C-alpha positions as CSV (number, residue, x, y, z in Angstrom):
1,M,-238.4,20.3,109.4
2,L,-236.7,21.2,106.1
3,E,-236.2,24.8,107.1
4,Q,-234.8,23.8,110.5
5,T,-232.4,21.5,108.7
6,R,-231.4,24.3,106.3
7,R,-230.8,26.7,109.1
8,H,-228.7,24.2,111.0
9,A,-226.6,23.5,107.9
10,E,-226.2,27.3,107.4
11,Q,-225.0,27.7,111.0
12,M,-222.5,25.0,110.5
13,G,-221.3,26.6,107.2
14,V,-222.1,23.6,105.1
15,A,-225.4,24.5,103.5
16,Q,-223.8,25.0,100.0
17,Q,-222.9,21.2,100.1
18,F,-226.6,20.2,100.2
19,T,-229.7,20.3,98.0
20,F,-232.8,20.6,100.1
21,I,-235.8,19.0,98.5
22,P,-239.3,19.2,100.0
23,A,-240.8,15.8,99.6
24,N,-242.9,13.2,101.3
25,V,-240.8,10.1,101.4
26,E,-243.8,7.8,101.4
27,E,-245.7,9.5,98.6
28,D,-243.4,11.4,96.3
29,A,-241.0,10.0,93.7
30,L,-237.4,10.3,94.8
31,G,-235.8,9.4,91.5
32,E,-233.2,6.8,90.7
33,N,-229.4,7.0,91.2
34,E,-229.6,10.7,92.0
35,Y,-228.3,11.3,95.5
36,D,-225.0,10.8,97.4
37,M,-226.6,10.7,100.9
38,A,-230.0,10.5,102.6
39,T,-230.9,10.7,106.3
40,L,-233.7,9.1,108.2
41,S,-233.6,10.9,111.5
42,Y,-236.2,9.7,114.1
43,V,-238.7,8.6,111.4
44,C,-238.8,4.8,111.6
45,H,-240.0,4.5,115.2
46,G,-243.2,6.3,114.3
47,E,-243.8,4.6,111.0
48,G,-243.3,0.9,112.0
49,E,-241.5,-1.9,110.4
50,R,-243.6,-2.3,107.2
51,K,-243.5,1.4,106.2
52,S,-239.8,1.8,107.3
53,K,-238.8,-1.1,105.0
54,N,-240.6,0.5,102.1
55,I,-239.0,3.9,102.8
56,I,-235.5,2.3,103.0
57,A,-236.1,0.5,99.7
58,K,-237.2,3.7,98.0
59,I,-234.2,5.6,99.3
60,H,-231.9,2.8,98.1
61,K,-233.3,3.2,94.6
62,A,-232.7,7.0,94.8
63,L,-229.1,6.8,95.9
64,K,-226.2,6.7,93.5
65,P,-223.9,3.7,93.7
66,G,-221.7,4.2,96.8
67,G,-224.4,6.5,98.2
68,R,-225.2,6.3,101.9
69,L,-228.3,6.2,104.0
70,V,-227.7,7.4,107.6
71,I,-230.3,6.3,110.1
72,C,-230.5,8.1,113.5
73,E,-232.9,6.4,115.9
74,L,-233.4,5.3,119.5
75,C,-232.3,1.6,119.4
76,P,-232.8,-0.8,122.3
77,D,-230.2,-3.4,123.0
78,E,-230.7,-6.7,121.1
79,N,-232.4,-8.4,124.0
80,R,-234.5,-5.3,124.9
81,E,-233.6,-5.4,128.5
82,K,-231.0,-2.7,129.4
83,D,-231.7,0.9,128.3
84,F,-234.8,1.9,130.3
85,F,-235.4,5.2,128.4
86,T,-235.4,3.5,125.0
87,L,-237.6,0.7,126.2
88,V,-240.2,3.1,127.7
89,F,-240.0,5.1,124.4
90,G,-240.8,1.9,122.5
91,V,-243.9,1.3,124.8
92,N,-244.9,4.9,124.1
93,M,-244.7,4.2,120.3
94,L,-246.8,1.1,120.7
95,I,-249.5,3.0,122.6
96,H,-249.6,6.2,120.6
97,T,-249.0,5.1,116.9
98,T,-250.6,2.6,114.6
99,E,-247.5,0.6,113.8
100,G,-244.6,2.4,115.6
101,N,-242.0,0.8,117.9
102,T,-238.3,0.9,118.5
103,F,-236.0,-1.3,116.5
104,T,-232.6,-2.9,117.2
105,I,-229.4,-2.4,115.3
106,A,-229.8,-5.9,114.0
107,Q,-233.2,-5.1,112.7
108,Y,-232.0,-2.0,110.8
109,T,-229.1,-4.0,109.5
110,S,-231.4,-6.7,108.2
111,W,-233.7,-4.1,106.6
112,L,-230.8,-2.3,104.9
113,K,-229.3,-5.5,103.5
114,G,-232.8,-6.6,102.4
115,A,-233.2,-3.4,100.4
116,G,-229.9,-4.0,98.6
117,F,-227.3,-2.0,100.7
118,K,-224.0,-3.8,100.2
119,N,-222.4,-2.6,103.5
120,V,-223.9,-1.7,106.8
121,A,-222.0,-0.1,109.7
122,T,-222.6,1.7,112.9
123,I,-221.0,4.9,114.0
124,D,-220.8,5.7,117.7
125,I,-222.0,9.3,118.4
126,P,-222.6,11.1,121.7
127,A,-226.3,10.0,121.9
128,T,-228.4,7.1,123.2
129,S,-227.8,5.0,120.1
130,P,-225.2,4.9,117.3
131,L,-225.9,5.9,113.7
132,V,-226.7,3.0,111.3
133,V,-225.2,3.6,107.9
134,G,-226.0,1.7,104.8
135,I,-223.8,2.0,101.7
136,K,-225.2,1.2,98.3
């Protein structure tokens, strides 16, 4: 995944703006107040609520003040009744993972605020769900 990310950044001409660090976000130390931005792209749905909250808290600690965590996920609507693909994907996570599921924007917002992020916003993108951004 890291090499794919690096190649994409190189293709976009922005690789020099990034430091690529091979790490296991669950197991490895990420440091404290070291990074401007982190991304969680399609991670939480497979990890489940408990692990995702722990990962978000660990990333919060590693970000500099004003740093951002950008979460890209498939998010169902708040009542879990409209987006068929996202709902079926959530059922797939329930069947094929130990703790996985899909989570709503409100859930991610709550987790980010619970981890200490001061501001949380969404950014519409041309995808099924918006990005969720937490600012430390």
